[in-house]
C-alpha positions in Angstrom: 89.7 120.5 108.7 91.7 119.6 105.7 90.5 116.6 103.5 94.2 115.0 103.9 94.4 114.8 107.6 91.4 112.1 107.8 92.7 108.2 107.2 90.4 106.0 104.5 89.4 102.6 105.3 91.3 101.3 102.7 94.3 102.5 104.1 94.0 99.8 106.8 93.2 97.1 104.6 96.1 97.8 102.5 98.5 97.8 106.2 96.8 94.3 106.3 97.2 93.5 103.3 100.8 94.1 103.0 101.3 92.1 106.7 99.7 89.1 105.0 101.4 89.3 101.9 104.6 89.7 104.3 103.8 86.6 106.4 102.7 84.6 103.4 106.3 84.9 101.9 107.9 84.1 105.4 105.9 80.8 104.9 108.2 79.8 101.7 112.2 78.8 101.8 115.0 81.5 100.6 117.0 81.2 98.3 119.9 79.2 99.0 119.0 77.3 101.6 121.6 74.3 102.9 123.9 75.0 99.7 127.1 75.6 100.5 129.5 77.2 100.7 127.6 80.9 100.6 124.0 79.4 102.0 122.1 82.4 100.3 120.2 85.6 101.8 119.6 84.0 104.8 123.1 83.8 105.1 124.2 86.7 104.0 122.2 89.1 106.7 122.9 86.8 109.4 126.8 87.3 108.8 126.2 90.7 108.8 125.0 90.8 112.1 127.8 88.4 113.3 130.1 90.7 111.4 128.0 94.3 113.5 127.4 92.4 116.4 131.1 91.0 117.1 133.7 93.7 115.6 134.2 97.8 116.6 132.6 99.5 113.5 136.2 100.8 112.0 136.5 97.0 110.9 132.6 96.3 109.5 134.5 97.4 106.0 138.0 96.1 105.8 139.1 92.9 105.2 141.0 90.9 108.0 141.4 87.4 109.9 138.2 88.0 111.7 136.3 89.8 108.7 136.6 87.7 105.6 135.0 90.4 102.8 135.1 87.2 100.2 132.4 85.4 102.1 129.4 87.4 102.2 131.3 91.0 103.1 129.0 93.8 104.1 128.3 95.6 101.1 125.5 98.0 102.4 125.2 101.7 103.5 126.6 102.5 107.3 122.3 103.2 108.5 121.8 99.4 107.3 125.2 98.1 108.8 123.7 99.4 112.2 120.3 98.1 111.6 122.4 94.8 111.4 124.4 96.1 114.5 120.6 96.2 116.1 119.4 93.1 115.1 122.5 91.1 115.6 123.1 92.2 119.9 119.2 91.2 119.9 120.4 88.1 118.5 123.2 87.6 120.8 120.9 88.6 123.9 118.5 85.7 122.6 121.3 82.9 121.6 124.7 83.5 121.1 125.4 80.5 118.8 122.9 82.9 116.4 125.7 85.3 115.6 129.3 84.0 117.1 132.3 85.2 115.5 133.4 82.9 112.6 132.0 79.8 114.5 128.0 80.3 113.1 129.1 80.6 109.3 126.1 78.4 108.1 123.8 78.1 111.1 120.5 77.8 110.8 117.9 77.0 113.2 114.0 76.9 113.5 114.1 80.0 116.5 117.1 82.2 114.5 114.7 82.0 111.0 111.9 83.0 113.1 114.1 85.3 114.8 114.9 87.0 110.9 112.1 87.4 109.8 109.9 89.0 112.5 112.7 91.7 112.6 112.0 92.0 109.3 108.5 92.5 109.6 108.8 94.8 112.7 111.3 96.6 111.1 108.9 96.7 108.0 105.8 98.3 110.8 108.2 100.8 112.9 110.2 102.1 109.9 109.1 101.3 106.4 105.1 102.1 106.7 105.5 105.4 108.6 107.9 106.6 105.9 105.3 105.5 103.3 102.4 107.0 104.7 103.9 109.8 106.1 105.6 110.5 102.5 101.8 110.9 101.1 100.1 112.8 103.6 103.2 115.3 103.2 102.6 114.9 99.6 98.9 115.6 99.9 99.3 118.7 101.9 100.5 120.6 98.6 97.8 118.6 95.9 94.1 118.0 95.8 94.5 114.7 96.7 91.3 113.0 99.0 92.3 110.1 101.4 91.1 107.5 99.5 93.7 108.4 96.5 96.4 108.6 99.5 95.0 105.2 100.5 95.2 103.3 97.7 98.5 105.2 96.8 100.1 103.8 99.7 98.5 100.3 99.7 100.4 100.4 96.1 103.8 101.5 97.2 103.3 98.9 100.4 102.8 95.8 97.6 105.0 96.6 95.8 108.1 93.8 95.2 110.6 96.4 94.4 109.8 98.6 98.0 
């Protein structure tokens, strides 16, 4: 049995710490809260859900009467846009006011903020966390990394603000 196939207890602590950090950050206001005309980062993410959930794919990156690119135009690559599409479809199912085309600009509610924060956390847990661990376990196969080394490296990446 390879040493890298075992999981060190530090790994579980790292996951807990990363989740705690993300949850703690969500307790504070976001940049641009209530500040017209652009309303900040929250509105950018909400608007991208609005655009992707309501317009056909070929219109996501085109300026039109339905998609004003000067107002938080979608400027992320298509994979991120599809993530916004999935979140937007779920948001529309829960409360279509959250992503109603054009009429939802600047929309803020406690429930929607909670939804946005949970989708970020769930996306991290389902996509980002496994990718980090896969990377380090794969790297360990071609090196002499011990389970503790993998756990510490993974935790460092999970806690890095740029990640």
